[in-house]
C-alpha positions in Angstrom: 11.5 2.6 -34.5 11.3 5.8 -32.4 7.5 5.5 -32.4 7.7 1.9 -31.2 10.0 3.1 -28.4 7.3 5.6 -27.4 4.2 3.4 -27.8 5.5 -0.1 -27.6 8.2 -0.1 -24.9 5.8 -0.3 -22.0 6.0 -3.5 -20.0 2.2 -3.9 -20.4 2.2 -3.2 -24.1 -0.5 -5.3 -25.8 0.7 -5.0 -29.3 -1.8 -2.4 -30.6 -0.5 -0.2 -33.3 1.0 3.1 -32.3 -1.2 6.1 -32.9 -0.1 8.5 -35.6 1.6 11.7 -34.6 0.4 15.0 -36.1 2.9 17.2 -37.9 4.6 19.9 -35.9 2.6 22.7 -37.6 -0.7 21.2 -36.5 0.2 20.9 -32.8 -1.1 23.6 -30.5 1.6 25.7 -28.9 0.8 24.4 -25.4 1.1 20.8 -26.6 4.2 21.3 -28.7 6.4 23.2 -26.3 5.3 23.4 -22.7 4.9 19.8 -21.7 8.4 18.9 -22.9 10.2 21.1 -20.3 8.8 19.4 -17.2 9.3 16.0 -18.8 13.0 16.7 -19.3 13.7 18.6 -16.0 11.9 16.1 -13.8 14.2 13.3 -15.0 17.4 15.0 -13.8 15.9 16.0 -10.5 17.6 18.3 -7.9 19.9 17.5 -5.1 17.3 18.0 -2.5 14.7 15.9 -4.4 17.1 13.0 -4.8 18.0 13.0 -1.1 14.4 13.4 -0.1 13.4 10.4 -2.3 16.1 8.3 -0.7 14.7 9.2 2.7 11.2 8.3 1.4 12.5 5.0 0.1 14.1 4.2 3.4 10.9 5.0 5.3 8.9 2.6 3.0 11.6 0.0 3.5 11.3 0.3 7.3 7.5 0.2 7.2 7.0 -3.6 7.3 9.1 -3.9 10.5 8.5 -0.5 12.1 7.9 -1.9 15.6 11.3 -3.6 15.7 13.0 -0.3 16.6 11.3 2.2 18.9 12.7 5.4 20.4 11.5 5.9 24.0 9.2 9.0 24.3 9.2 9.5 20.5 7.9 6.5 18.6 9.1 4.2 15.9 12.1 4.7 13.7 9.7 5.1 10.7 8.4 8.3 12.3 11.9 9.7 12.6 12.8 8.8 9.0 9.4 10.3 7.9 10.2 13.6 9.6 13.6 13.8 7.8 11.9 12.9 4.5 9.2 15.6 5.0 11.8 18.3 5.7 13.9 17.3 2.7 10.7 17.1 0.6 9.7 20.6 1.6 13.2 21.9 0.6 13.0 20.1 -2.7 9.6 21.6 -3.5 10.9 25.1 -2.5 13.9 24.6 -4.7 11.6 23.5 -7.6 9.3 26.5 -7.0 6.0 24.7 -7.6 3.9 21.8 -6.5 1.9 19.3 -8.5 -1.8 19.7 -8.9 -3.5 17.3 -6.5 -5.7 14.4 -7.6 -9.3 13.9 -6.6 -8.2 11.3 -4.0 -5.9 13.9 -2.3 -8.9 16.3 -1.9 -11.0 13.5 -0.4 -8.1 12.6 1.9 -7.9 16.2 3.1 -11.6 16.1 3.9 -11.2 12.9 5.8 -8.3 14.3 7.8 -10.2 17.5 8.5 -13.2 15.5 9.7 -11.1 13.6 12.1 -9.7 16.9 13.4 -13.1 18.4 13.8 -14.4 15.5 15.7 -12.3 16.8 18.6 -15.1 19.3 19.2 -17.6 16.5 20.1 -15.3 13.6 20.9 -16.0 11.4 24.0 -12.2 11.0 24.3 -10.7 14.3 23.2 -7.1 13.5 24.2 -7.1 10.4 22.0 -8.8 12.3 19.2 -6.1 15.0 19.2 -3.4 12.3 19.0 -5.1 10.5 16.1 -5.8 13.7 14.2 -2.1 14.6 14.3 -1.3 11.0 13.1 -3.6 11.5 10.2 -1.8 14.7 9.2 1.5 12.8 9.2 0.0 10.0 7.1 -1.3 12.5 4.5 2.2 14.1 4.5 3.6 10.7 3.5 1.0 10.4 0.7 1.9 13.9 -0.6 5.6 13.1 -0.5 4.9 10.1 -2.8 3.0 12.3 -5.1 5.7 14.9 -5.3 8.9 12.8 -5.1 7.8 9.8 -7.1 6.0 11.2 -10.2 7.2 8.6 -12.7 6.8 4.9 -12.9 10.4 4.1 -12.4 10.5 5.7 -8.9 7.1 4.2 -8.1 8.5 0.7 -8.8 11.5 1.5 -6.6 9.1 2.3 -3.8 7.3 -1.0 -4.4 10.7 -2.8 -4.2 11.5 -0.9 -1.0 8.3 -2.4 0.6 9.1 -5.8 -0.7 12.7 -5.7 0.6 11.4 -4.5 4.0 9.3 -7.6 4.4 12.5 -9.7 4.5 13.4 -8.3 7.9 10.1 -9.2 9.6 9.8 -12.6 7.8 13.3 -13.7 8.5 12.8 -12.7 12.2 9.6 -14.7 12.2 11.3 -17.8 10.9 14.1 -17.3 13.5 11.6 -17.1 16.3 9.9 -20.3 15.1 13.3 -22.1 15.0 14.1 -20.7 18.5 10.6 -21.8 19.8 9.7 -18.3 20.9 6.0 -17.7 20.4 4.6 -14.2 20.1 1.2 -15.5 21.3 0.1 -19.1 22.0 1.4 -21.3 19.2 1.8 -18.3 16.8 4.9 -16.6 15.6 5.4 -13.0 14.5 8.8 -11.2 14.1 9.8 -7.5 14.4 7.6 -7.2 17.6 4.5 -7.0 15.4 1.1 -8.3 16.1 0.6 -11.7 14.3 -2.5 -10.5 12.5 -0.9 -7.2 11.4 2.2 -9.0 10.2 0.0 -11.4 8.2 -1.7 -8.6 6.3 1.6 -6.7 5.8 2.8 -9.9 4.1 -0.4 -10.5 2.2 -0.2 -7.0 0.7 3.3 -7.7 -0.5 2.3 -10.8 -2.6 0.8 -9.0 -5.6 3.5 -6.3 -5.5 6.3 -8.9 -5.5 4.6 -10.8 -8.3 4.3 -7.6 -10.3 8.0 -6.8 -9.9 8.8 -10.4 -10.7 7.2 -10.1 -14.1 8.4 -6.6 -14.8 12.1 -7.1 -14.2 15.0 -9.3 -15.0 18.2 -10.2 -13.2 18.7 -10.2 -9.4 15.4 -8.5 -8.7 13.6 -11.5 -10.1 15.4 -13.8 -7.6 14.7 -11.4 -4.8 11.0 -11.5 -5.5 10.9 -15.3 -5.8 12.6 -15.7 -2.4 10.3 -13.0 -1.0 7.2 -14.9 -2.1 8.4 -18.0 -0.5 9.2 -16.2 2.8 6.0 -14.2 2.7 3.8 -17.4 2.3 5.8 -19.2 5.1 5.5 -16.2 7.4 1.7 -15.9 6.9 1.3 -19.5 7.8 3.5 -19.1 10.9 1.4 -16.2 12.1 -1.7 -18.6 11.7 -3.8 -15.5 10.9 -7.0 -16.6 9.3 -7.8 -13.2 7.9 -4.4 -12.8 6.4 -4.6 -16.3 4.9 -7.9 -15.4 3.3 -6.5 -12.1 2.0 -3.4 -14.0 0.6 -5.8 -16.3 -1.3 -7.3 -13.2 -2.8 -3.9 -11.8 -3.7 -2.9 -15.0 -5.5 -5.7 -14.5 -8.0 -3.3 -12.1 -9.8 -1.5 -15.2 -11.1 -4.4 -16.6 -13.3 -5.4 -13.0 -14.2 -2.1 -12.4 -15.8 -1.3 -15.7 -17.3 -1.6 -14.3 -20.8 1.5 -12.2 -20.2 3.8 -15.0 -19.2 6.1 -16.8 -21.6 7.1 -20.5 -21.2 10.2 -19.7 -19.2 8.3 -17.4 -16.8 5.6 -20.0 -16.3 8.2 -22.7 -15.5 9.9 -20.3 -13.0 6.5 -19.6 -11.4 5.8 -23.3 -11.0 9.2 -23.7 -9.4 8.4 -20.9 -7.0 5.1 -22.5 -6.0 6.9 -25.9 -5.4 9.5 -24.2 -3.2 6.7 -22.4 -1.3 4.8 -25.6 -0.7 8.0 -27.3 0.4 8.9 -24.5 2.8 5.4 -24.5 4.2 5.4 -28.2 4.8 8.9 -28.0 6.5 8.5 -25.0 8.7 4.8 -24.6 9.5 3.8 -26.5 12.6 0.7 -28.6 12.9 -0.9 -26.1 15.3 -0.9 -23.4 12.6 -2.7 -25.7 10.2 -5.2 -26.7 12.9 -6.0 -23.0 13.6 -6.4 -22.2 9.9 -8.7 -25.2 9.5 -11.2 -23.6 11.9 -12.0 -20.8 9.4 -15.1 -22.4 7.9 -16.6 -23.1 11.4 -15.8 -19.5 12.5 -17.9 -18.2 9.6 -20.9 -20.4 10.3 -21.0 -20.6 14.1 -18.0 -18.9 15.7 -17.3 -15.4 17.1 -14.0 -14.8 15.2 -12.1 -14.8 18.6 -14.6 -12.5 20.2 -14.8 -10.0 17.3 -18.5 -10.4 16.8 -19.1 -9.3 20.4 -17.1 -6.2 19.8 -19.0 -5.5 16.5 -22.3 -5.7 18.2 -21.2 -3.3 20.9 -19.8 -1.0 18.3 -23.1 -1.0 16.4 -25.0 0.0 19.6 -22.6 2.9 20.0 -23.2 4.0 16.4 -26.9 3.9 16.9 -26.5 6.4 19.7 -24.2 8.7 17.7 -25.1 8.1 14.0 -24.2 11.3 12.2 -20.8 12.6 13.5 -19.7 9.7 15.7 -17.9 9.6 19.0 -14.7 11.1 17.8 -11.5 9.7 16.2 -9.7 7.2 18.3 -12.5 6.9 20.9 -13.7 3.4 19.9 -11.4 1.5 22.3 -12.3 3.5 25.3 -16.1 3.7 24.8 -16.7 0.2 23.6 -15.3 -1.3 26.7 -18.1 0.4 28.7 -20.9 -1.1 26.7 -19.7 -4.6 26.1 -22.4 -7.1 27.1 -19.7 -9.9 27.6 -16.5 -8.5 29.0 -13.4 -9.4 27.1 -10.4 -10.1 29.2 -7.3 -8.5 27.8 -3.8 -7.8 29.2 -2.7 -4.7 31.0 -0.9 -3.5 27.9 -4.2 -3.6 25.9 -7.0 -2.7 28.3 -9.6 -1.9 25.6 -10.3 -3.9 22.4 -10.0 -2.2 19.0 -12.8 -2.5 16.5 -11.2 -5.3 14.5 -13.0 -3.9 11.4 -11.8 -0.8 9.7 -15.2 0.1 8.2 -17.0 -0.3 11.5 -14.2 1.8 13.3 -14.7 4.7 10.9 -18.4 4.5 11.1 -18.5 4.5 14.9 -15.8 7.2 15.4 -16.7 9.6 12.6 -20.4 8.7 12.0 -22.2 8.6 8.7 -20.5 11.8 7.4 -16.9 10.5 8.0 -17.8 7.1 6.7 -19.2 8.6 3.5 -16.0 10.5 2.9 -14.0 7.3 3.5 -16.1 5.3 1.1 -15.8 8.2 -1.5 -12.0 7.8 -1.2 -12.2 4.1 -2.0 -14.6 4.8 -4.9 -12.3 7.5 -6.3 -9.4 5.1 -6.1 -11.4 2.4 -7.9 -12.6 4.7 -10.6 -9.1 6.1 -11.3 -8.1 2.6 -12.4 -10.2 2.8 -15.5 -7.5 4.6 -17.5 -4.6 2.3 -16.5 -3.1 -0.4 -18.8 -4.3 -3.9 -18.2 -1.5 -5.3 -16.1 -1.1 -2.5 -13.5 -4.8 -2.2 -13.4 -5.2 -5.8 -12.4 -2.4 -5.4 -9.9 -4.2 -2.6 -8.1 -7.6 -4.3 -8.3 -6.2 -7.3 -6.6 -4.3 -5.2 -4.1 -7.4 -3.3 -3.2 -9.3 -6.6 -2.8 -6.6 -7.9 -0.5 -6.8 -4.7 1.6 -10.6 -4.9 1.9 -10.5 -8.5 2.9 -7.7 -8.0 5.4 -9.0 -4.9 7.1 -12.4 -6.5 7.6 -11.0 -8.1 10.7 -8.4 -5.4 11.6 -8.4 -1.7 12.5 -6.2 -0.3 9.7 -7.6 3.1 8.8 -4.6 4.8 10.3 -1.9 2.2 9.6 1.0 3.3 7.4 0.7 0.5 4.8 -2.9 1.6 4.1 -1.9 5.1 3.3 1.2 4.0 1.5 -0.8 1.8 -0.9 -3.4 4.5 -1.5 -0.7 7.1 -2.1 1.2 4.9 -4.5 -2.0 4.0 -6.4 -2.8 7.7 -6.9 0.7 8.5 -8.0 0.7 5.7 -10.6 -2.7 6.7 -11.9 -1.5 10.3 -12.2 1.7 9.4 -14.0 0.0 7.2 -16.5 -2.7 9.8 -17.1 -0.1 12.5 -17.8 1.9 10.2 -20.1 -1.2 9.8 -22.2 -1.8 13.5 -22.2 1.8 14.3 -23.2 2.3 11.4 -25.5 2.0 13.2 -28.8 4.4 15.9 -27.7 7.0 13.4 -26.4 6.7 11.4 -29.6 7.4 14.6 -31.6 10.4 15.3 -29.5 11.7 11.8 -30.2 11.1 12.2 -33.9 13.3 15.4 -33.9 16.1 13.4 -32.3 16.4 15.8 -29.3 18.0 14.5 -26.2 16.8 14.8 -22.6 14.6 11.8 -22.1 16.4 8.8 -20.8 15.2 5.3 -21.6 14.6 3.0 -18.7 16.9 0.0 -17.9 16.0 -3.2 -19.7 13.1 -4.9 -18.1 12.2 -2.0 -15.9 9.2 0.3 -16.1 9.6 3.2 -18.6 11.6 6.1 -17.2 9.6 8.8 -19.0 9.3 11.3 -16.2 6.1 13.3 -15.5 
């Protein structure tokens, strides 16, 4: 029974027999003693680490509606919460007296951030490059906080839940604006002062996470996820974002990919959720949104994606002039407006167009060298999924696919949700890898009947800390 608790209690357990555990005498000293101590101590945590994780959770919760509250001369509320979380995280690491060994993805991230900082030396817009380099440092600090403060699956799922709960704020505000007939742009609605396309992708990224939490939990969290899926789908349609709608269609592929895990009751509940989503879409979504979404096929064949292809052609011309190291981070908007063949008329608050394609933005601003580092990061994230169990592996494959489709029409290389998802993916890969490494030692500890490892709540992810 103890072995089954160790090898069969995972939510994604497939029913394979538990591996045999070697006798205590045959275990090497490093395997039989050393791994147990961090497993037990990390569960209890320290005062600073608990408070720091609470601050990190609050920052993730505020991420989907970060533009709703801004501090004049400082920035969004997420930045303020992030500074507090970083300070508390540093104190927690100092109290613990050690840091975790970074993963390969962290090393590549450091290279990417360093490349963005070095581009200041040859940037065509040095002031903007300096600002963006500092932003990249802050984003990497968030990734490192996730790695240090959420080393086990239970805390990682709590961060997933924080993001899902945060989408309620922007989605409810979007529905309110629709009912109040307050358009963010012409015949489109977006709450929390967010851009309609950005809000659409924020919601699209929440769909696989919410579905994952729906399957992995019981009780009130299940109902929260069901309501969130209905609100997220309605919000995406109200934004009338074609890119986000396409990304959401990709995100929904997680349902057929995980049908084998669902029992009859879960399948019935899923059908009910889909029926409610369709009903909400038919009731709330206006005809203008459906008409805009219906233009997606024609945009692929003969359209310009609302002027995006014009920007892409101008960006490609800039890249051909600066192919190796680029024009400097954050310089795209300023430089592309000088070479546009057909001027794009924008408002005074947005005098220059962004790249509207993350990959093109990185290629133009940081050249082939920076683009190679960025692609190496994506490859490292994809390769790290090989060792994950089937269900979380499919979750992250679908999430990466949603991100790739969504950022193909948005400039998201320095947006917080991008780095949050990358950091959470690396943290989960690291925790699962260490559980496999320490599995025999933990099973031996369980066989001896020693205390110190707490079982997770029913229906939650395993609470074996790493």
